C-alpha positions as CSV (number, residue, x, y, z in Angstrom):
1,M,116.7,136.8,139.2
2,S,120.3,138.6,139.7
3,A,122.0,140.2,137.0
4,L,125.3,141.8,136.3
5,I,126.2,143.9,133.4
6,I,129.9,144.0,132.5
7,I,131.4,146.5,130.3
8,P,134.7,145.4,128.7
9,A,136.9,148.4,128.0
10,R,140.3,148.2,126.7
11,Y,142.9,151.2,125.9
12,E,144.6,150.3,122.8
13,S,142.7,149.9,119.8
14,S,144.1,149.5,116.0
15,R,141.5,152.1,115.0
16,F,141.2,154.4,117.8
17,P,143.7,154.4,120.9
18,G,142.4,155.6,123.9
19,K,138.4,155.2,122.9
20,P,136.9,154.5,126.1
21,L,138.5,157.9,127.4
22,T,137.3,160.1,124.5
23,K,135.2,163.0,125.3
24,I,131.9,163.1,124.0
25,A,129.8,166.4,125.1
26,G,132.0,166.8,128.1
27,K,132.0,163.1,129.7
28,S,134.4,160.4,128.6
29,L,132.7,157.5,126.2
30,I,133.1,154.8,129.1
31,Q,131.3,157.0,131.6
32,R,128.2,157.6,129.0
33,V,128.1,153.7,128.6
34,Y,128.1,153.1,132.4
35,E,125.5,155.8,133.1
36,Q,123.1,154.2,130.6
37,C,123.9,150.8,132.3
38,V,123.1,151.8,135.8
39,Q,119.6,153.1,135.0
40,T,118.5,149.2,135.0
41,E,118.2,147.2,138.2
42,A,121.3,145.4,137.7
43,D,124.8,145.8,139.1
44,V,127.6,147.4,136.8
45,I,131.1,147.0,136.5
46,V,133.9,147.8,134.0
47,A,136.4,145.7,133.2
48,T,139.6,147.2,131.7
49,D,143.4,146.1,131.1
50,D,144.5,149.9,131.6
51,Q,145.5,151.7,134.6
52,R,143.9,155.3,132.8
53,I,140.8,153.6,132.5
54,F,140.8,152.0,135.8
55,D,141.3,155.2,137.7
56,H,139.1,157.1,135.7
57,I,136.1,155.0,136.6
58,L,137.0,155.3,140.3
59,S,136.9,159.2,139.4
60,F,133.0,159.2,139.2
61,D,132.8,156.6,141.9
62,G,132.1,153.6,139.4
63,N,132.6,150.0,139.7
64,V,136.0,148.6,137.9
65,C,138.1,145.7,138.0
66,M,141.6,145.0,136.1
67,T,141.8,142.0,133.6
68,S,144.8,140.7,131.7
69,K,146.0,142.4,128.8
70,H,146.3,139.4,126.7
71,H,142.5,138.5,125.8
72,E,141.8,138.0,122.2
73,N,138.2,139.1,122.6
74,G,135.7,140.8,124.7
75,T,134.0,137.5,126.1
76,E,137.5,136.2,127.3
77,R,137.8,139.4,129.3
78,L,134.3,139.0,130.6
79,I,134.9,135.8,131.6
80,E,137.9,136.8,133.8
81,A,136.1,139.6,135.3
82,F,133.2,137.1,136.1
83,E,135.5,134.7,137.8
84,R,137.2,137.4,140.3
85,I,133.8,138.3,141.3
86,L,132.9,134.6,141.7
87,D,136.0,134.2,144.1
88,D,134.8,137.4,146.0
89,G,132.0,134.9,147.1
90,E,129.2,136.9,144.5
91,E,126.9,134.9,142.3
92,Y,124.9,136.3,139.5
93,D,122.3,134.4,137.4
94,V,122.8,136.3,134.1
95,I,125.3,138.3,132.9
96,I,125.2,141.0,130.6
97,N,128.2,142.3,128.1
98,V,127.5,145.7,127.2
99,Q,130.1,147.1,124.5
100,G,132.3,149.9,126.1
101,D,131.4,151.6,122.6
102,E,127.8,151.9,123.0
103,P,127.1,155.2,124.6
104,L,123.5,155.3,123.3
105,I,122.3,151.8,124.4
106,D,119.2,151.8,125.8
107,P,118.3,150.8,129.3
108,E,114.9,149.3,128.5
109,D,116.5,146.9,126.1
110,I,119.1,145.6,128.7
111,T,116.0,145.0,130.8
112,R,113.9,143.4,128.3
113,L,117.0,141.1,127.8
114,I,117.5,140.4,131.5
115,N,113.6,139.6,131.8
116,M,113.8,137.0,128.8
117,M,116.7,135.4,130.2
118,E,114.4,134.8,133.4
119,E,111.5,133.5,131.3
120,E,113.3,131.5,128.4
121,E,115.5,128.5,128.2
122,T,118.4,129.9,126.3
123,D,121.8,130.4,126.7
124,I,122.4,133.4,125.4
125,G,120.4,136.2,124.3
126,T,121.0,139.3,122.2
127,L,119.0,142.1,120.0
128,V,118.4,142.4,116.2
129,R,116.7,145.4,114.5
130,V,115.2,145.7,111.1
131,M,117.6,147.6,108.9
132,D,116.7,151.0,107.2
133,S,119.2,151.5,104.7
134,V,121.0,149.7,101.5
135,D,124.2,151.2,102.6
136,D,124.2,149.5,105.9
137,V,123.0,146.0,104.4
138,L,126.0,146.1,102.2
139,N,128.4,147.1,104.7
140,P,130.5,144.3,106.2
141,N,131.1,146.4,109.5
142,V,127.2,146.1,110.0
143,V,126.4,142.3,111.1
144,K,123.4,140.8,109.7
145,V,121.4,138.0,111.2
146,V,119.0,135.7,110.1
147,T,116.5,134.0,112.5
148,T,114.0,131.7,113.2
149,V,110.5,132.8,112.7
150,F,109.4,135.1,115.5
151,D,107.0,133.7,118.1
152,E,105.8,136.2,120.9
153,G,108.6,138.5,119.9
154,L,111.1,135.9,120.4
155,G,113.6,134.1,118.0
156,D,116.6,132.2,117.7
157,A,119.9,132.9,115.6
158,L,120.4,131.1,112.7
159,Y,123.4,132.7,111.3
160,F,125.3,136.0,111.6
161,S,127.3,137.5,108.7
162,R,128.8,140.4,107.3
163,L,127.4,139.7,103.9
164,P,124.0,140.6,102.9
165,I,121.8,137.9,104.0
166,P,119.3,136.5,102.9
167,Y,120.5,136.2,99.4
168,N,117.8,137.2,97.0
169,R,118.7,134.8,94.4
170,E,115.8,135.8,91.5
171,N,116.9,139.4,91.7
172,P,120.3,140.0,93.6
173,K,120.4,143.7,93.0
174,D,116.7,144.2,94.6
175,I,117.5,144.9,98.3
176,D,114.9,145.8,100.7
177,P,116.3,146.7,104.1
178,E,113.2,145.7,106.1
179,N,114.0,142.0,105.0
180,Y,117.4,142.2,106.9
181,Y,118.2,142.2,110.7
182,Q,121.0,144.3,111.9
183,H,122.8,142.7,115.0
184,I,123.1,144.8,118.2
185,G,126.1,143.9,119.9
186,I,124.8,143.2,123.4
187,Y,124.6,139.9,124.9
188,A,123.0,138.3,128.2
189,F,124.6,134.9,129.1
190,Q,123.3,132.3,131.7
191,S,126.0,132.3,133.9
192,E,126.7,128.5,133.4
193,A,127.0,129.1,129.9
194,L,129.3,131.8,130.3
195,V,131.8,129.8,132.5
196,S,131.5,126.9,130.0
197,L,132.8,129.3,126.9
198,K,136.2,129.8,128.7
199,N,137.4,126.3,126.8
200,S,135.8,127.0,123.5
201,T,138.0,127.5,120.6
202,P,137.5,129.5,117.5
203,S,135.3,127.7,115.1
204,P,136.0,127.5,111.3
205,L,133.0,129.9,110.7
206,E,134.1,132.4,113.2
207,E,137.6,132.2,111.4
208,A,135.7,133.1,108.2
209,E,133.7,135.6,109.0
210,K,135.6,137.2,112.3
211,L,132.4,136.9,114.2
212,E,132.6,135.3,117.6
213,Q,129.0,134.4,117.6
214,L,129.5,131.8,115.1
215,R,131.8,129.7,117.5
216,W,128.9,129.7,120.1
217,L,126.3,128.3,117.4
218,Q,128.6,125.8,116.1
219,N,129.1,124.6,119.3
220,H,125.4,124.1,120.2
221,F,124.5,127.2,122.2
222,V,121.1,128.4,121.8
223,V,121.1,132.0,120.9
224,S,117.9,133.6,121.1
225,V,117.1,137.5,119.9
226,I,114.3,139.8,120.5
227,E,113.5,142.9,118.4
228,T,114.5,146.6,119.2
229,E,113.5,149.8,117.5
230,H,116.4,151.6,118.8
231,K,119.4,152.0,116.5
232,S,122.5,152.0,119.0
233,I,125.6,154.1,117.3
234,G,128.8,152.4,118.3
235,V,131.8,154.8,118.5
236,D,134.4,153.1,116.3
237,T,136.1,155.8,114.9
238,P,136.9,159.5,116.0
239,E,134.8,160.6,113.5
240,D,131.8,158.5,115.1
241,V,132.0,161.3,118.0
242,A,130.7,163.9,116.4
243,I,127.8,161.8,115.0
244,V,127.2,160.7,118.8
245,E,127.3,164.5,119.7
246,N,124.6,165.6,117.2
247,I,122.4,162.9,118.6
248,L,122.8,163.7,122.0
249,K,122.2,167.6,121.1
250,R,118.8,166.6,119.4
251,S,117.7,164.6,122.3
């Protein structure tokens, strides 16, 4: 099964402008993400809307393509990049979307997702992790996911939310993190499923929670999940840079 990792990377960010080019222990954020991805057997390309990022990727001999500045989300940028690749005559069975702000993403987890897409009849695959703190459960920036019962390590997503779900009706204040799954923002798409998302429109649940995954569920796509023990730290703010650097020092 042929697989392509596409890393969307935009320069403008309301919380952290220029984030992909921010240095983390001597290397840019986007280079660290790229280097994690090339440890898999998949091909890798960055999809950007900015000439500075484009030139930087070329400076370390990375693969990159330029995309529009007018996409509403990373999936739209992903689709444009994939369509450009199809126009060039290349074909892939599975497309992996790795966020450009995940410098600690584990290559083994990417490979596990690719293998799952080969073995299972699913449209989209992603990762979940048992949560380890009440603060994360209560944090609306940490996305929670409820799944079906796992069967041989595989489940299907039932719902994604920024709120603590499931809700403990008998004792709402009794929050055990081990009863909650955190969504890890990496996605594997069957190529046909990715292309079909091009004409999808925001769904009511997506509009309410501001989570694109809910559009997929409401449009009857099967989103399967596998569990990981790795806690990937996303770089959302300048303060996160120091957190990642400390982790790298300890590794």
